[in-house]
DSSP file (Angstrom, degrees, kcal/mol; ACC not computed):
  #  RESIDUE AA STRUCTURE BP1 BP2  ACC     N-H-->O    O-->H-N    N-H-->O    O-->H-N    TCO  KAPPA ALPHA  PHI   PSI    X-CA   Y-CA   Z-CA
    1    1 A M              0   0    0      0, 0.0     2,-0.7     0, 0.0   136,-0.0   0.000 360.0 360.0 360.0 131.2  -30.5   22.5  -64.3
    2    2 A K     >  -     0   0    0      1,-0.2     4,-1.8     2,-0.0     5,-0.1  -0.839 360.0-159.6 -97.0 112.7  -32.1   25.9  -63.5
    3    3 A I  H  > S+     0   0    0     -2,-0.7     4,-2.5     1,-0.2     5,-0.2   0.901  89.8  51.7 -59.5 -46.5  -31.3   28.3  -66.2
    4    4 A N  H  > S+     0   0    0      1,-0.2     4,-2.8     2,-0.2    -1,-0.2   0.881 107.7  53.2 -61.6 -38.2  -32.0   31.4  -64.2
    5    5 A D  H  > S+     0   0    0      2,-0.2     4,-2.7     1,-0.2    -1,-0.2   0.901 109.1  49.3 -63.6 -40.3  -29.7   30.2  -61.4
    6    6 A I  H  X S+     0   0    0     -4,-1.8     4,-2.5     2,-0.2     5,-0.2   0.944 112.8  46.8 -63.7 -47.7  -26.9   29.7  -63.9
    7    7 A L  H  X S+     0   0    0     -4,-2.5     4,-2.5     1,-0.2    -2,-0.2   0.934 114.2  47.8 -58.7 -47.3  -27.3   33.2  -65.3
    8    8 A F  H  X S+     0   0    0     -4,-2.8     4,-2.3    32,-0.2    -2,-0.2   0.915 112.9  47.7 -61.3 -45.2  -27.5   34.7  -61.9
    9    9 A K  H  X S+     0   0    0     -4,-2.7     4,-2.9     2,-0.2    -1,-0.2   0.889 112.7  48.1 -66.9 -39.5  -24.4   32.9  -60.6
   10   10 A I  H  X S+     0   0    0     -4,-2.5     4,-2.4     2,-0.2     6,-0.2   0.930 111.1  51.4 -66.3 -44.0  -22.3   33.8  -63.7
   11   11 A K  H  <>S+     0   0    0     -4,-2.5     5,-2.2    -5,-0.2     4,-0.4   0.933 115.8  41.6 -56.6 -46.8  -23.4   37.4  -63.5
   12   12 A R  H ><5S+     0   0    0     -4,-2.3     3,-0.8     3,-0.2    -2,-0.2   0.921 113.6  51.8 -67.9 -44.8  -22.3   37.5  -59.8
   13   13 A A  H 3<5S+     0   0    0     -4,-2.9   141,-0.3     1,-0.2    -2,-0.2   0.866 119.2  35.4 -61.9 -37.4  -19.1   35.5  -60.3
   14   14 A L  T 3<5S-     0   0    0     -4,-2.4    -1,-0.2    -5,-0.2    -2,-0.2   0.343 105.5-124.6-100.6   6.3  -17.8   37.7  -63.2
   15   15 A S  T < 5 +     0   0    0     -3,-0.8     2,-0.3    -4,-0.4    -3,-0.2   0.900  45.0 178.3  51.7  47.4  -19.2   41.0  -61.7
   16   16 A L      < -     0   0    0     -5,-2.2    -1,-0.2    -6,-0.2     2,-0.2  -0.613  20.1-139.1 -82.8 137.8  -21.2   41.7  -64.9
   17   17 A T     >  -     0   0    0     -2,-0.3     4,-2.2     1,-0.1     5,-0.2  -0.508  24.5-112.0 -87.4 162.9  -23.3   44.8  -65.1
   18   18 A D  H  > S+     0   0    0      1,-0.2     4,-2.5     2,-0.2     5,-0.1   0.866 120.4  54.8 -61.8 -35.1  -26.8   44.8  -66.7
   19   19 A K  H  > S+     0   0    0      2,-0.2     4,-2.2     1,-0.2    -1,-0.2   0.903 107.3  49.1 -64.8 -41.5  -25.3   47.0  -69.5
   20   20 A E  H  > S+     0   0    0      2,-0.2     4,-2.4     1,-0.2    -2,-0.2   0.899 111.5  49.7 -63.8 -39.7  -22.6   44.5  -70.2
   21   21 A I  H  X S+     0   0    0     -4,-2.2     4,-2.4     2,-0.2    -2,-0.2   0.906 108.7  51.7 -66.2 -41.3  -25.2   41.7  -70.3
   22   22 A E  H  X S+     0   0    0     -4,-2.5     4,-2.1     1,-0.2    10,-0.3   0.911 111.3  48.4 -59.5 -42.1  -27.3   43.8  -72.7
   23   23 A E  H  X S+     0   0    0     -4,-2.2     4,-2.7     2,-0.2    -2,-0.2   0.876 108.0  54.9 -65.6 -38.5  -24.2   44.2  -74.9
   24   24 A M  H  X S+     0   0    0     -4,-2.4     4,-1.7     2,-0.2    -2,-0.2   0.933 109.5  46.3 -61.0 -45.8  -23.5   40.5  -74.7
   25   25 A Y  H  <>S+     0   0    0     -4,-2.4     5,-3.0     1,-0.2     4,-0.3   0.903 111.9  51.6 -63.5 -40.2  -26.9   39.7  -76.0
   26   26 A R  H ><5S+     0   0    0     -4,-2.1     3,-1.4     1,-0.2    -2,-0.2   0.922 108.8  50.5 -61.9 -43.9  -26.6   42.3  -78.8
   27   27 A L  H 3<5S+     0   0    0     -4,-2.7    -1,-0.2     1,-0.3    -2,-0.2   0.836 109.0  52.6 -62.0 -32.7  -23.2   40.8  -79.8
   28   28 A A  T 3<5S-     0   0    0     -4,-1.7    -1,-0.3     2,-0.2    -2,-0.2   0.449 126.9-100.5 -84.7  -0.5  -24.9   37.4  -80.0
   29   29 A G  T < 5S+     0   0    0     -3,-1.4     2,-0.5    -4,-0.3    -3,-0.2   0.669  86.4 112.8  95.2  17.4  -27.6   38.8  -82.2
   30   30 A L      < -     0   0    0     -5,-3.0     2,-0.8    -6,-0.1    -1,-0.2  -0.977  54.5-148.4-127.2 121.5  -30.5   39.3  -79.8
   31   31 A E        -     0   0    0     -2,-0.5     2,-0.4    -5,-0.1    -8,-0.1  -0.786  27.2-179.8 -84.3 113.8  -31.8   42.7  -78.8
   32   32 A M        -     0   0    0     -2,-0.8    -6,-0.1   -10,-0.3    -7,-0.1  -0.962  22.9-125.8-121.9 133.0  -33.0   42.3  -75.2
   33   33 A S     >  -     0   0    0     -2,-0.4     4,-2.2     1,-0.1     5,-0.2  -0.310  20.7-118.7 -72.8 156.7  -34.5   45.0  -73.1
   34   34 A Q  H  > S+     0   0    0      1,-0.2     4,-2.8     2,-0.2     5,-0.2   0.852 115.6  58.1 -60.9 -34.9  -33.2   46.0  -69.7
   35   35 A E  H  > S+     0   0    0      2,-0.2     4,-2.1     1,-0.2    -1,-0.2   0.923 107.4  45.5 -63.0 -44.2  -36.5   44.9  -68.2
   36   36 A R  H  > S+     0   0    0      2,-0.2     4,-2.1     1,-0.2    -2,-0.2   0.917 112.9  50.8 -65.3 -42.8  -36.2   41.4  -69.6
   37   37 A I  H  X S+     0   0    0     -4,-2.2     4,-1.1     1,-0.2    -2,-0.2   0.940 111.6  47.5 -59.9 -47.4  -32.6   41.2  -68.4
   38   38 A K  H  < S+     0   0    0     -4,-2.8     4,-0.3     1,-0.2     3,-0.3   0.884 110.9  52.2 -61.7 -38.5  -33.6   42.3  -64.9
   39   39 A S  H >< S+     0   0    0     -4,-2.1    11,-1.9     1,-0.2     3,-0.5   0.845 110.6  45.8 -71.2 -32.9  -36.5   39.8  -64.8
   40   40 A I  H 3< S+     0   0    0     -4,-2.1    -1,-0.2     1,-0.2   -32,-0.2   0.644 110.4  55.1 -84.1 -12.4  -34.4   36.8  -65.7
   41   41 A L  T 3< S+     0   0    0     -4,-1.1    -1,-0.2    -3,-0.3    -2,-0.2   0.399  88.4  99.5 -98.2   2.4  -31.7   37.7  -63.3
   42   42 A K  S <  S-     0   0    0     -3,-0.5     2,-0.1    -4,-0.3   -34,-0.1  -0.461  81.5-104.2 -80.9 159.8  -34.0   37.9  -60.3
   43   43 A R    >   -     0   0    0     -2,-0.1     3,-1.8     1,-0.1     6,-0.1  -0.474  34.4-105.8 -79.0 157.2  -34.3   35.0  -57.8
   44   44 A H  T 3  S+     0   0    0      1,-0.3     5,-0.2    -2,-0.1    -1,-0.1   0.836 120.5  49.9 -52.9 -37.5  -37.4   32.8  -58.0
   45   45 A Q  T 3  S+     0   0    0      2,-0.1    -1,-0.3     0, 0.0     2,-0.1   0.601  91.3 101.3 -81.6 -10.6  -38.9   34.3  -54.9
   46   46 A D  S X  S-     0   0    0     -3,-1.8     3,-1.4     1,-0.1     2,-0.2  -0.464  81.2-106.2 -79.2 146.0  -38.4   37.9  -56.1
   47   47 A K  T 3  S+     0   0    0      1,-0.2    -1,-0.1    -2,-0.1    -4,-0.1  -0.463 106.0  28.5 -66.7 137.8  -41.2   40.0  -57.5
   48   48 A G  T 3  S+     0   0    0      1,-0.3    -1,-0.2    -2,-0.2    -6,-0.1   0.489  84.5 151.6  89.7   3.9  -41.0   40.4  -61.3
   49   49 A F    <   +     0   0    0     -3,-1.4     2,-0.3    -5,-0.2    -1,-0.3  -0.415  18.8 180.0 -66.7 139.3  -39.1   37.1  -61.8
   50   50 A S        -     0   0    0    -11,-1.9    -8,-0.2   -14,-0.1     2,-0.1  -0.995  31.9-101.9-140.1 149.8  -39.5   35.3  -65.1
   51   51 A E        -     0   0    0     -2,-0.3     2,-0.2     1,-0.1   -11,-0.1  -0.408  31.2-138.5 -68.8 135.7  -38.1   32.1  -66.5
   52   52 A A        -     0   0    0    -12,-0.2     2,-0.2    -2,-0.1   -49,-0.2  -0.597  18.7-126.7 -86.8 156.5  -35.2   32.3  -68.9
   53   53 A T     >  -     0   0    0     -2,-0.2     4,-2.0     1,-0.1     5,-0.1  -0.613  19.0-114.6 -99.8 163.0  -35.0   30.0  -71.9
   54   54 A Y  H  > S+     0   0    0      1,-0.2     4,-2.8    -2,-0.2     5,-0.2   0.872 119.7  56.3 -60.8 -36.6  -32.2   27.7  -73.0
   55   55 A E  H  > S+     0   0    0      1,-0.2     4,-2.6     2,-0.2    -1,-0.2   0.914 105.9  49.5 -62.2 -42.2  -31.9   29.9  -76.1
   56   56 A E  H  > S+     0   0    0      2,-0.2     4,-2.0     1,-0.2    -1,-0.2   0.881 111.9  48.4 -65.2 -37.7  -31.3   33.0  -73.8
   57   57 A L  H  X S+     0   0    0     -4,-2.0     4,-2.4     2,-0.2    -2,-0.2   0.931 112.0  49.2 -66.3 -44.9  -28.7   31.1  -71.8
   58   58 A G  H  X S+     0   0    0     -4,-2.8     4,-2.5     1,-0.2    -2,-0.2   0.913 113.4  45.7 -60.6 -43.8  -27.0   29.9  -75.0
   59   59 A L  H  X S+     0   0    0     -4,-2.6     4,-2.8     2,-0.2    -1,-0.2   0.850 109.4  56.2 -69.0 -34.0  -26.9   33.5  -76.4
   60   60 A F  H  X S+     0   0    0     -4,-2.0     4,-2.1    -5,-0.2    -2,-0.2   0.939 111.2  43.5 -58.7 -48.2  -25.7   34.8  -73.1
   61   61 A L  H  X S+     0   0    0     -4,-2.4     4,-2.2     2,-0.2    -2,-0.2   0.899 113.7  50.1 -67.3 -41.3  -22.8   32.5  -73.2
   62   62 A D  H  X S+     0   0    0     -4,-2.5     4,-2.3     1,-0.2    -2,-0.2   0.921 112.2  48.6 -61.0 -43.1  -22.1   33.2  -76.9
   63   63 A G  H  X S+     0   0    0     -4,-2.8     4,-2.8     2,-0.2    -2,-0.2   0.861 107.6  54.9 -65.0 -36.5  -22.2   36.9  -76.1
   64   64 A L  H  X S+     0   0    0     -4,-2.1     4,-2.6     2,-0.2     5,-0.3   0.922 108.7  48.1 -62.4 -44.2  -19.8   36.4  -73.1
   65   65 A V  H  X>S+     0   0    0     -4,-2.2     4,-3.0     1,-0.2     5,-0.6   0.933 114.2  46.7 -60.6 -45.7  -17.3   34.8  -75.4
   66   66 A L  H  X5S+     0   0    0     -4,-2.3     4,-1.4     3,-0.2    -2,-0.2   0.889 113.4  48.5 -64.8 -39.4  -17.7   37.6  -78.0
   67   67 A L  H  <5S+     0   0    0     -4,-2.8    -2,-0.2     1,-0.2    -1,-0.2   0.915 121.9  33.6 -66.2 -43.2  -17.4   40.3  -75.3
   68   68 A K  H  <5S+     0   0    0     -4,-2.6    -2,-0.2    -5,-0.2    -3,-0.2   0.813 135.5  21.0 -84.3 -32.1  -14.3   38.8  -73.7
   69   69 A R  H  <5S-     0   0    0     -4,-3.0    -3,-0.2    -5,-0.3    -2,-0.2   0.599  97.5-132.3-116.2 -16.3  -12.5   37.3  -76.7
   70   70 A G     << -     0   0    0     -4,-1.4    -1,-0.2    -5,-0.6    -2,-0.1  -0.249  50.8 -21.8  87.8 179.0  -13.9   39.2  -79.7
   71   71 A E        -     0   0    0     -4,-0.1     2,-0.3    -2,-0.1     0, 0.0  -0.240  61.6-140.2 -62.6 148.8  -15.2   37.8  -83.1
   72   72 A S        -     0   0    0      2,-0.2    -1,-0.1     1,-0.1    -2,-0.0  -0.833  11.9-140.4-109.4 150.0  -14.1   34.4  -84.2
   73   73 A S  S    S+     0   0    0     -2,-0.3     2,-0.4     2,-0.1    -1,-0.1   0.594  79.8  98.2 -81.6 -10.6  -13.2   33.4  -87.7
   74   74 A I        -     0   0    0      2,-0.0     2,-0.3     1,-0.0    -2,-0.2  -0.646  59.5-167.0 -79.3 128.4  -15.0   30.1  -87.1
   75   75 A T        -     0   0    0     -2,-0.4     2,-0.3     0, 0.0    -2,-0.1  -0.867   6.7-169.0-115.5 151.4  -18.5   30.2  -88.5
   76   76 A R        -     0   0    0     -2,-0.3     2,-0.2     4,-0.0    -2,-0.0  -0.952  39.5 -84.1-134.6 158.5  -21.4   27.8  -87.9
   77   77 A D    >   -     0   0    0     -2,-0.3     3,-1.7     1,-0.2     0, 0.0  -0.417  32.0-142.7 -62.6 124.6  -24.7   27.3  -89.6
   78   78 A A  T 3  S+     0   0    0      1,-0.3    -1,-0.2    -2,-0.2     0, 0.0   0.772 102.1  52.0 -62.0 -26.1  -27.2   29.8  -88.0
   79   79 A D  T 3  S+     0   0    0      2,-0.1    -1,-0.3     0, 0.0     2,-0.2   0.508  82.1 118.2 -88.1  -4.9  -29.9   27.1  -88.3
   80   80 A E    <   -     0   0    0     -3,-1.7     2,-0.6     1,-0.1    -4,-0.0  -0.445  59.5-142.3 -66.4 128.1  -27.8   24.5  -86.5
   81   81 A V        -     0   0    0     -2,-0.2     2,-0.5     2,-0.0    -2,-0.1  -0.828  17.2-169.2 -95.1 124.4  -29.4   23.4  -83.3
   82   82 A V        -     0   0    0     -2,-0.6     2,-0.4     2,-0.0    -2,-0.0  -0.961  21.3-128.6-116.8 126.3  -26.9   22.7  -80.5
   83   83 A E        -     0   0    0     -2,-0.5     2,-1.1     1,-0.1     5,-0.1  -0.605  21.5-134.4 -74.7 126.6  -28.0   21.0  -77.3
   84   84 A L        +     0   0    0     -2,-0.4     2,-0.2     4,-0.1    -1,-0.1  -0.705  35.8 171.8 -87.6  98.7  -26.9   23.1  -74.4
   85   85 A T     >  -     0   0    0     -2,-1.1     4,-2.3     1,-0.1     5,-0.2  -0.558  48.9-106.5-100.3 167.7  -25.3   20.7  -71.9
   86   86 A N  H  > S+     0   0    0     49,-0.3     4,-2.6     1,-0.2     5,-0.2   0.874 122.2  55.8 -59.6 -36.5  -23.5   21.4  -68.7
   87   87 A N  H  > S+     0   0    0      1,-0.2     4,-2.4     2,-0.2    -1,-0.2   0.907 107.9  47.2 -63.1 -41.2  -20.3   20.4  -70.5
   88   88 A L  H  > S+     0   0    0      2,-0.2     4,-2.7     1,-0.2    -2,-0.2   0.892 111.1  51.3 -68.6 -38.7  -20.9   22.9  -73.2
   89   89 A I  H  X S+     0   0    0     -4,-2.3     4,-2.3     2,-0.2    -2,-0.2   0.939 111.4  48.4 -60.4 -46.6  -21.7   25.6  -70.6
   90   90 A L  H  X S+     0   0    0     -4,-2.6     4,-2.3     1,-0.2    -2,-0.2   0.912 112.1  49.4 -58.8 -44.3  -18.4   24.8  -68.9
   91   91 A K  H  X S+     0   0    0     -4,-2.4     4,-2.6     2,-0.2    -2,-0.2   0.911 109.9  49.9 -63.6 -43.4  -16.5   24.9  -72.2
   92   92 A K  H  X S+     0   0    0     -4,-2.7     4,-2.7     1,-0.2    -1,-0.2   0.887 111.4  49.2 -65.0 -38.3  -18.0   28.3  -73.2
   93   93 A L  H  X S+     0   0    0     -4,-2.3     4,-2.2     2,-0.2    -1,-0.2   0.905 111.2  50.1 -65.7 -40.9  -17.1   29.7  -69.8
   94   94 A R  H  X>S+     0   0    0     -4,-2.3     5,-2.1    -5,-0.2     4,-0.5   0.931 114.1  44.4 -61.9 -45.9  -13.5   28.3  -70.2
   95   95 A V  H ><5S+     0   0    0     -4,-2.6     3,-0.9     3,-0.2    -2,-0.2   0.934 113.0  50.8 -65.1 -46.7  -13.2   29.9  -73.7
   96   96 A A  H 3<5S+     0   0    0     -4,-2.7    -1,-0.2     1,-0.3    -2,-0.2   0.896 117.5  38.7 -59.1 -42.1  -14.7   33.2  -72.6
   97   97 A M  H 3<5S-     0   0    0     -4,-2.2    -1,-0.3    -5,-0.2    -2,-0.2   0.414 105.1-129.1 -92.6   2.0  -12.4   33.6  -69.7
   98   98 A N  T <<5 -     0   0    0     -3,-0.9     2,-0.4    -4,-0.5    -3,-0.2   0.902  41.2-179.4  53.6  47.4   -9.4   32.1  -71.5
   99   99 A L      < -     0   0    0     -5,-2.1    -1,-0.2    -6,-0.2     2,-0.1  -0.659  17.4-145.5 -86.4 130.9   -8.7   29.7  -68.7
  100  100 A K     >  -     0   0    0     -2,-0.4     4,-2.0     1,-0.1     3,-0.2  -0.416  31.8-101.1 -84.4 166.3   -5.8   27.3  -69.0
  101  101 A E  H  > S+     0   0    0      1,-0.2     4,-1.8     2,-0.2     5,-0.1   0.893 123.2  51.8 -57.5 -42.7   -5.9   23.7  -67.6
  102  102 A S  H  > S+     0   0    0      1,-0.2     4,-1.5     2,-0.2    -1,-0.2   0.855 109.2  51.0 -64.9 -33.9   -3.9   24.7  -64.5
  103  103 A E  H  > S+     0   0    0     -3,-0.2     4,-2.8     2,-0.2    -1,-0.2   0.849 105.4  56.0 -70.8 -33.9   -6.3   27.6  -63.8
  104  104 A L  H  X S+     0   0    0     -4,-2.0     4,-2.6     2,-0.2     5,-0.2   0.899 104.3  53.4 -63.0 -40.3   -9.2   25.2  -64.1
  105  105 A V  H  X S+     0   0    0     -4,-1.8     4,-2.2     1,-0.2    10,-0.2   0.916 111.6  46.4 -58.9 -43.1   -7.7   23.1  -61.4
  106  106 A I  H  X S+     0   0    0     -4,-1.5     4,-2.5     2,-0.2    -2,-0.2   0.922 110.2  52.3 -65.8 -45.3   -7.4   26.2  -59.2
  107  107 A V  H  X S+     0   0    0     -4,-2.8     4,-0.8     1,-0.2    -2,-0.2   0.928 113.0  44.4 -58.8 -46.4  -11.0   27.3  -59.9
  108  108 A F  H ><>S+     0   0    0     -4,-2.6     5,-2.4     1,-0.2     3,-0.9   0.912 111.9  53.2 -64.5 -40.5  -12.4   23.9  -59.0
  109  109 A A  H ><5S+     0   0    0     -4,-2.2     3,-2.2     1,-0.3    -2,-0.2   0.867 101.3  59.5 -63.2 -36.3  -10.2   23.8  -55.9
  110  110 A L  H 3<5S+     0   0    0     -4,-2.5    -1,-0.3     1,-0.3    -2,-0.2   0.774 106.2  48.9 -62.3 -24.4  -11.5   27.2  -54.8
  111  111 A A  T <<5S-     0   0    0     -3,-0.9    -1,-0.3    -4,-0.8    -2,-0.2   0.199 125.0-108.0 -97.0  14.1  -14.9   25.5  -54.8
  112  112 A E  T < 5S+     0   0    0     -3,-2.2     2,-0.5     1,-0.2    -3,-0.2   0.836  79.3 130.8  62.3  36.3  -13.5   22.6  -52.7
  113  113 A V      < -     0   0    0     -5,-2.4     2,-0.7    -8,-0.1    -1,-0.2  -0.981  45.4-153.9-118.5 118.7  -13.6   20.2  -55.7
  114  114 A V        +     0   0    0     -2,-0.5     2,-0.4    -3,-0.1    -8,-0.1  -0.834  25.1 161.0 -98.5 115.1  -10.4   18.3  -56.3
  115  115 A L        -     0   0    0     -2,-0.7     2,-0.1   -10,-0.2    -6,-0.1  -0.984  32.5-129.4-131.1 143.5   -9.9   17.2  -59.9
  116  116 A T     >  -     0   0    0     -2,-0.4     4,-2.4     1,-0.1     5,-0.2  -0.396  32.7-106.4 -80.7 166.8   -6.8   16.2  -61.7
  117  117 A K  H  > S+     0   0    0      1,-0.2     4,-2.7     2,-0.2     5,-0.1   0.877 123.2  53.6 -60.6 -36.5   -5.9   17.7  -65.1
  118  118 A R  H  > S+     0   0    0      2,-0.2     4,-1.6     1,-0.2    -1,-0.2   0.915 108.6  47.9 -64.9 -43.5   -6.9   14.4  -66.7
  119  119 A Q  H  > S+     0   0    0      2,-0.2     4,-0.7     1,-0.2    -2,-0.2   0.897 113.1  48.4 -64.7 -40.2  -10.4   14.5  -65.0
  120  120 A I  H >X S+     0   0    0     -4,-2.4     3,-1.2     1,-0.2     4,-0.6   0.920 108.2  54.8 -65.4 -43.1  -10.8   18.1  -66.1
  121  121 A G  H >< S+     0   0    0     -4,-2.7     3,-1.2     1,-0.3     4,-0.3   0.845 100.1  60.6 -58.4 -34.4   -9.8   17.2  -69.6
  122  122 A S  H >< S+     0   0    0     -4,-1.6    11,-2.2     1,-0.3     3,-0.6   0.752  96.3  61.3 -67.6 -22.5  -12.5   14.5  -69.8
  123  123 A L  H << S+     0   0    0     -3,-1.2    -1,-0.3    -4,-0.7    -2,-0.2   0.715 106.8  46.0 -73.1 -19.7  -15.1   17.2  -69.2
  124  124 A F  T << S+     0   0    0     -3,-1.2    -1,-0.2    -4,-0.6    -2,-0.2   0.341  89.3 110.1-106.1   4.8  -14.1   18.8  -72.5
  125  125 A R  S <  S-     0   0    0     -3,-0.6     2,-0.2    -4,-0.3     8,-0.1  -0.299  83.7 -81.8 -74.2 163.9  -13.9   15.7  -74.6
  126  126 A K    >   -     0   0    0      1,-0.1     3,-2.5     2,-0.1     6,-0.2  -0.475  54.4-102.3 -67.6 133.2  -16.4   15.0  -77.4
  127  127 A E  T 3  S+     0   0    0      1,-0.3    -1,-0.1    -2,-0.2     3,-0.1  -0.322 109.9  24.3 -58.4 134.1  -19.6   13.5  -76.1
  128  128 A G  T 3  S+     0   0    0      1,-0.3    -1,-0.3    -3,-0.1    -2,-0.1   0.243  94.7 131.0  92.8 -12.3  -19.7    9.8  -76.7
  129  129 A G  S X  S-     0   0    0     -3,-2.5     3,-1.2     1,-0.1    -1,-0.3  -0.233  73.7-102.3 -71.0 164.7  -15.9    9.6  -76.8
  130  130 A K  T 3  S+     0   0    0      1,-0.3    -1,-0.1    -3,-0.1    -2,-0.0   0.870 119.1  31.8 -55.9 -44.4  -13.9    7.1  -74.9
  131  131 A N  T 3  S+     0   0    0     -5,-0.1    -1,-0.3   -10,-0.1    -6,-0.2   0.220  87.2 132.4-104.0  14.7  -12.8    9.4  -72.1
  132  132 A F    <   -     0   0    0     -3,-1.2     2,-0.4    -6,-0.2    -9,-0.2  -0.420  34.4-168.7 -68.5 138.8  -15.8   11.8  -72.0
  133  133 A K        -     0   0    0    -11,-2.2     2,-0.2    -2,-0.1    -8,-0.1  -0.996  20.8-126.1-128.9 127.3  -17.3   12.5  -68.6
  134  134 A A        -     0   0    0     -2,-0.4     2,-0.6     1,-0.1   -11,-0.1  -0.468  22.9-126.3 -70.3 140.1  -20.7   14.3  -68.3
  135  135 A C        -     0   0    0    -12,-0.2   -49,-0.3    -2,-0.2   -48,-0.2  -0.790  24.5-142.2 -90.1 121.0  -20.6   17.4  -66.1
  136  136 A S     >  -     0   0    0     -2,-0.6     4,-2.3     1,-0.1     5,-0.2  -0.311  23.1-110.6 -77.0 164.6  -23.2   17.2  -63.3
  137  137 A D  H  > S+     0   0    0      1,-0.2     4,-2.7     2,-0.2     5,-0.2   0.908 120.4  53.2 -58.6 -42.3  -25.3   20.2  -62.2
  138  138 A E  H  > S+     0   0    0      1,-0.2     4,-2.2     2,-0.2    -1,-0.2   0.900 109.4  47.5 -61.9 -42.0  -23.3   20.1  -58.9
  139  139 A L  H  > S+     0   0    0      2,-0.2     4,-2.2     1,-0.2    -1,-0.2   0.896 112.1  49.8 -67.6 -40.4  -20.0   20.2  -60.7
  140  140 A L  H  X S+     0   0    0     -4,-2.3     4,-2.3     2,-0.2    -2,-0.2   0.935 112.5  46.6 -63.4 -46.4  -21.1   23.1  -62.9
  141  141 A F  H  X S+     0   0    0     -4,-2.7     4,-2.5     1,-0.2    -2,-0.2   0.880 110.9  52.9 -64.6 -36.9  -22.3   25.1  -59.9
  142  142 A A  H  X S+     0   0    0     -4,-2.2     4,-2.5    -5,-0.2    -1,-0.2   0.909 108.5  50.9 -63.4 -40.8  -19.1   24.4  -58.1
  143  143 A F  H  X S+     0   0    0     -4,-2.2     4,-2.3     2,-0.2    -2,-0.2   0.926 111.0  47.2 -62.1 -44.9  -17.1   25.6  -61.1
  144  144 A I  H  X S+     0   0    0     -4,-2.3     4,-1.8     2,-0.2    -1,-0.2   0.894 111.7  51.0 -65.2 -39.0  -19.1   28.9  -61.2
  145  145 A D  H  X S+     0   0    0     -4,-2.5     4,-1.5     1,-0.2    -1,-0.2   0.900 109.5  51.2 -62.8 -39.7  -18.7   29.3  -57.4
  146  146 A G  H  X S+     0   0    0     -4,-2.5     4,-2.9     1,-0.2    -2,-0.2   0.871 106.4  54.1 -64.4 -37.4  -14.9   28.8  -57.9
  147  147 A L  H  X S+     0   0    0     -4,-2.3     4,-3.0     1,-0.2    -1,-0.2   0.891 102.8  57.8 -61.2 -38.6  -15.0   31.5  -60.7
  148  148 A D  H  < S+     0   0    0     -4,-1.8    -1,-0.2     1,-0.2    -2,-0.2   0.902 113.0  39.2 -58.5 -41.6  -16.6   33.8  -58.1
  149  149 A E  H >< S+     0   0    0     -4,-1.5     3,-1.2     1,-0.2    -2,-0.2   0.894 115.2  52.6 -73.5 -41.3  -13.6   33.3  -55.9
  150  150 A F  H 3< S+     0   0    0     -4,-2.9     7,-2.3     1,-0.3    -2,-0.2   0.873 117.9  36.7 -63.8 -39.2  -11.0   33.3  -58.7
  151  151 A Y  T >< S+     0   0    0     -4,-3.0     3,-2.6     5,-0.2    -1,-0.3  -0.277  82.8 176.0-108.3  44.9  -12.3   36.6  -60.1
  152  152 A Y  G X  S-     0   0    0     -3,-1.2     3,-1.5     1,-0.3    -3,-0.1  -0.316  77.0  -4.6 -54.5 123.0  -13.1   38.2  -56.7
  153  153 A D  G 3  S-     0   0    0      1,-0.3    -1,-0.3    -5,-0.2     3,-0.1   0.787 130.5 -63.2  57.0  31.5  -14.2   41.8  -57.5
  154  154 A G  G <  S+     0   0    0     -3,-2.6     2,-0.4  -141,-0.3    -1,-0.3   0.455 113.5 110.0  80.7  -1.1  -13.5   41.3  -61.2
  155  155 A E  S <  S-     0   0    0     -3,-1.5    -1,-0.2    -4,-0.1     2,-0.2  -0.895  73.5-115.0-111.1 138.7   -9.8   40.7  -60.7
  156  156 A E              0   0    0     -2,-0.4    -5,-0.2    -5,-0.2    -6,-0.1  -0.484 360.0 360.0 -68.0 136.7   -8.0   37.4  -61.1
  157  157 A V              0   0    0     -7,-2.3    -1,-0.1    -2,-0.2    -6,-0.1   0.473 360.0 360.0 -82.3 360.0   -6.6   36.1  -57.8
């Protein structure tokens, strides 16, 4: 999974500005300069590109949830290490955008991926559980592409 590609695709799909991204990082507890934001959102072939870290992606997603949904009363240990999987990325995007199961079916369909509600539900199950299904890179990118269509110009279709 290419972290920078995920960041770039989410930014484009949700029509996020650099200022909004800076605010997301601030909400997640990281002061990030505009220069750093611009460099991690460039394409690999662009001048000034730099690799984003998993931590930066995780904080980006946490900040997105905070920006879109506000503070949560749920607290977790700040020292707790959470492995950032495609399933967790998918879950954070779902929570941030407050997507219902029926909307998830539409988002995937917009990316020409047909999944039933049961199949979608298996992507959000606890890892190792009986009905858990790992989310592939292709499926995650298809979901983000579907979000791009679903939120065309920042408005829900």
